[in-house]
Structure formats: structure tokens, C-alpha cells
C-alpha positions as CSV (number, residue, x, y, z in Angstrom):
1,X,0.0,0.0,0.0
2,X,1.4,3.4,-1.0
3,X,1.9,6.1,1.6
4,X,0.1,9.4,1.2
5,X,3.2,11.3,0.1
6,X,3.7,8.9,-2.8
7,X,0.6,10.2,-4.6
8,X,2.6,13.3,-5.7
9,X,0.2,14.4,-8.5
10,X,-2.6,14.8,-6.1
11,X,-1.1,15.6,-2.7
12,X,1.5,18.1,-3.7
13,X,-1.0,20.5,-5.3
14,X,-3.4,19.8,-2.5
15,X,-0.8,20.7,0.1
16,X,0.1,23.9,-1.8
17,X,-3.6,24.9,-1.9
18,X,-4.1,24.2,1.8
19,X,-0.9,25.9,2.7
20,X,-1.8,29.0,0.7
21,X,-5.3,29.0,2.2
22,X,-3.9,28.8,5.7
23,X,-1.7,31.8,5.1
24,X,-4.6,33.8,3.6
25,X,-6.8,32.8,6.5
26,X,-4.3,34.4,8.9
27,X,-3.8,37.7,7.0
28,X,-7.2,38.3,5.3
29,X,-10.0,39.6,7.6
30,X,-12.8,37.2,8.2
31,X,-15.4,37.5,5.4
32,X,-13.3,39.5,3.0
33,X,-12.7,36.4,0.9
34,X,-16.4,36.5,0.0
35,X,-16.1,40.2,-1.0
36,X,-13.0,39.4,-3.1
37,X,-15.0,37.5,-5.7
38,X,-17.5,40.3,-6.2
39,X,-15.7,41.6,-9.3
40,X,-15.7,38.1,-10.8
41,X,-19.4,37.1,-10.3
42,X,-20.4,37.3,-13.9
43,X,-20.6,34.9,-16.8
44,X,-19.0,32.5,-17.6
45,X,-17.6,32.3,-14.0
46,X,-21.1,32.1,-12.4
47,X,-22.1,29.0,-14.5
48,X,-18.7,27.4,-14.2
49,X,-18.7,27.5,-10.4
50,X,-22.3,26.5,-10.2
51,X,-21.5,23.4,-12.1
52,X,-18.3,22.7,-10.2
53,X,-20.0,22.8,-6.9
54,X,-22.1,19.7,-8.0
55,X,-18.8,17.7,-8.0
56,X,-19.1,17.8,-4.2
57,X,-22.6,16.4,-4.1
58,X,-24.2,12.9,-4.3
59,X,-24.2,12.9,-8.1
60,X,-20.4,12.7,-8.3
61,X,-20.4,9.7,-5.9
62,X,-23.2,8.0,-7.9
63,X,-21.3,8.6,-11.2
64,X,-17.9,7.2,-10.0
65,X,-19.5,4.5,-7.9
66,X,-21.5,3.1,-10.8
67,X,-18.4,3.3,-13.1
68,X,-16.4,1.5,-10.4
69,X,-18.9,-1.4,-10.5
70,X,-17.6,-2.3,-14.0
71,X,-14.0,-2.0,-12.9
72,X,-13.6,-3.3,-9.3
73,X,-16.7,-3.8,-7.2
74,X,-14.7,-3.3,-4.0
75,X,-13.9,0.2,-5.2
76,X,-17.6,0.9,-5.7
77,X,-18.1,-0.2,-2.1
78,X,-15.4,2.1,-0.9
79,X,-16.8,5.1,-2.8
80,X,-20.3,4.4,-1.3
81,X,-18.8,4.1,2.2
82,X,-17.0,7.4,1.9
83,X,-20.2,9.1,0.7
84,X,-22.3,7.6,3.4
85,X,-19.9,8.4,6.2
86,X,-19.3,12.0,5.1
87,X,-22.9,13.0,5.6
88,X,-23.3,12.2,9.4
89,X,-19.8,13.5,10.1
90,X,-20.6,16.7,8.4
91,X,-24.0,17.2,10.0
92,X,-22.8,16.4,13.5
93,X,-19.9,18.9,13.2
94,X,-22.1,21.6,11.7
95,X,-24.6,21.2,14.5
96,X,-22.0,21.0,17.3
97,X,-20.0,24.0,16.1
98,X,-22.8,26.3,14.8
99,X,-21.0,29.0,12.7
100,X,-23.1,31.5,10.8
101,X,-23.3,31.1,7.0
102,X,-21.9,34.0,5.1
103,X,-25.4,35.4,4.3
104,X,-26.4,35.2,7.9
105,X,-23.1,36.7,9.0
106,X,-23.4,39.7,6.7
107,X,-27.1,40.1,7.5
108,X,-26.2,40.5,11.2
109,X,-23.6,43.1,10.3
110,X,-26.2,44.9,8.1
111,X,-23.7,44.5,5.3
112,X,-25.5,42.1,3.0
113,X,-25.7,44.8,0.2
114,X,-21.9,44.6,0.0
115,X,-22.1,41.1,-1.6
116,X,-22.8,40.6,-5.2
117,X,-24.7,37.2,-5.3
118,X,-24.7,34.7,-8.1
119,X,-28.2,34.6,-9.8
120,X,-30.3,31.5,-9.4
121,X,-28.2,30.2,-6.5
122,X,-30.0,29.0,-3.4
123,X,-28.4,30.8,-0.5
124,X,-28.1,28.7,2.7
125,X,-28.7,30.5,5.9
126,X,-28.3,29.7,9.6
127,X,-25.5,28.3,11.6
128,X,-24.3,25.5,9.3
129,X,-21.2,27.0,7.8
130,X,-18.3,25.1,9.5
131,X,-17.1,22.8,7.9
132,X,-17.9,22.9,4.2
133,X,-19.7,19.7,3.4
134,X,-19.2,20.0,-0.4
135,X,-15.5,20.5,0.1
136,X,-15.2,17.6,2.5
137,X,-17.0,15.3,0.0
138,X,-14.9,16.5,-2.9
139,X,-11.6,16.0,-1.2
140,X,-12.7,12.6,0.2
141,X,-13.9,11.4,-3.2
142,X,-11.1,12.7,-5.4
143,X,-8.3,11.6,-3.0
144,X,-9.9,8.2,-2.9
145,X,-10.1,8.0,-6.7
146,X,-6.4,9.1,-6.8
147,X,-5.5,6.1,-4.7
148,X,-7.6,3.8,-6.9
149,X,-5.9,5.1,-10.0
150,X,-2.6,3.9,-8.6
151,X,0.8,4.2,-10.2
152,X,-0.5,3.3,-13.7
153,X,-2.7,6.3,-13.9
154,X,-1.0,8.5,-11.3
155,X,-1.2,11.7,-13.4
156,X,-4.9,11.6,-13.1
157,X,-4.3,12.7,-9.5
158,X,-3.5,16.2,-10.9
159,X,-7.0,16.4,-12.5
160,X,-8.6,15.1,-9.3
161,X,-6.7,17.6,-7.2
162,X,-7.8,20.4,-9.5
163,X,-11.5,19.3,-9.3
164,X,-11.3,19.1,-5.5
165,X,-9.7,22.6,-5.2
166,X,-12.2,24.1,-7.6
167,X,-15.1,22.7,-5.6
168,X,-13.7,24.3,-2.5
169,X,-13.2,27.7,-4.3
170,X,-16.8,27.4,-5.7
171,X,-18.2,27.4,-2.1
172,X,-16.6,30.8,-1.4
173,X,-17.4,32.1,-4.9
174,X,-21.1,31.2,-4.4
175,X,-21.0,32.9,-0.9
176,X,-21.9,29.7,0.8
177,X,-18.8,29.2,3.0
178,X,-15.9,31.1,4.4
179,X,-12.3,30.2,3.7
180,X,-11.8,28.4,7.1
181,X,-14.8,26.3,6.3
182,X,-13.2,25.1,3.1
183,X,-9.9,24.4,4.8
184,X,-11.5,22.3,7.5
185,X,-13.7,20.5,4.9
186,X,-10.7,19.6,2.8
187,X,-8.7,18.2,5.8
188,X,-11.7,16.2,7.0
189,X,-12.2,14.8,3.5
190,X,-8.6,13.7,3.3
191,X,-8.8,12.1,6.7
192,X,-12.0,10.3,5.9
193,X,-10.8,8.9,2.6
194,X,-7.5,7.8,4.1
195,X,-9.3,6.0,6.9
196,X,-11.6,4.2,4.5
197,X,-8.7,3.2,2.3
198,X,-6.7,1.9,5.2
199,X,-9.6,0.0,6.6
200,X,-10.4,-1.5,3.2
201,X,-6.8,-2.6,2.8
202,X,-6.8,-4.3,6.2
203,X,-10.3,-5.8,6.2
204,X,-11.3,-6.1,2.5
205,X,-8.0,-7.2,0.8
206,X,-8.2,-7.8,-2.9
207,X,-8.6,-11.4,-3.8
208,X,-5.6,-12.8,-5.6
209,X,-6.0,-15.1,-8.7
């Protein structure tokens, strides 16, 4: 079984993204990342990020899970397991931590007019911002797919990393999450997929011919 640092094509760009986000979170005032994208909220960016955010939803798990059934059924099981585990983990954390969504946060500050919103996007409200569930699901799924691709298709990891990163950015672009929500979601997703991959290697080893 390969160690995490051997999946260079995925984990190096992922580490660079998270490192950069960590630095920005320390120097950029809370909430200003939402305002940063105001000047970019127009077509085709609006439609692109609305589409990309779907890569962190159930449809992505269904697509890759069904595809895996025709490749290695055990991989389909792992994808399903990651998807099913991510939901209760996400909801439990959101409920326990209770951080205002960006819209709620800016409403309380009477500064909602400062945000340019993306048309036809449903805006989540309340205290369910931390962590970002879409980001968590995307990093969990695409890091898992990177491991499944293995050395033979290791360069696919770069595409998977880019997709995961763009899902995270889409949550800020659509004013659904703050930067720290995205960072936490990404780390949790990586932890979840790594745990499932380790457990599958230990308890569901591949049958040898």
C-alpha cells in the first residue's frame, strides 16, 4: 500500500492549496474572501462555479460509484462508504460548532448589500457554515479516486486535485462558505478517505488469482 506522500500528482498541489489558504486565513480579515470575488461574479464564471459545486454532491459519488462497479466492485463499495460516512460526520460537526453562514453573518452586520450574489443560486442561511460539506465530500472522493488510479494512472491525480480545489473555491465564490470552512472540509475529507482506504486494505483485501 502506497503512503500518502507517494501520490505526488494529487497531494503536492493539494498541500500547496491548503498551505496558501492557511496563510490567507491568517492575514485576510474574516469575510473578506467573500467580497474578493464580487468583481468576478459574472458569466462564464457564475455558471462554471455553479457546475463545479455539483462535484461535491451525491451525483459525483453515484457517477464514479457506478463506473467502479464495472472495474472493481470493492472500489464501488469504498466510494459508497465514503459518501455515506461523510454525511453524518458533516451534519454532526455543523450542529455542534454552529457557525453562521456568510449570508447570515453579513445580514447580522447589516452589510449584505456589500455582496454581489450569483443569480439562481439558493443561499443557505443559519449556523451551518463550518465545515464545508461540499469541500469535504470532494476531497474525500477525489483523493480516494487518486489512490484507486494507482501508479498506472498516477497523473490523473492532478486532475482530481484540481477538481477538489475548484469545488472548495466554488463554495466561497457562491458565498456559501468562508475560507476556514473550506480548509476544514478539505482536511476532514482527506482524513475520511485515508481512513476508509486503510480499513479496506486491512479488512477487505483484494482477492488474488
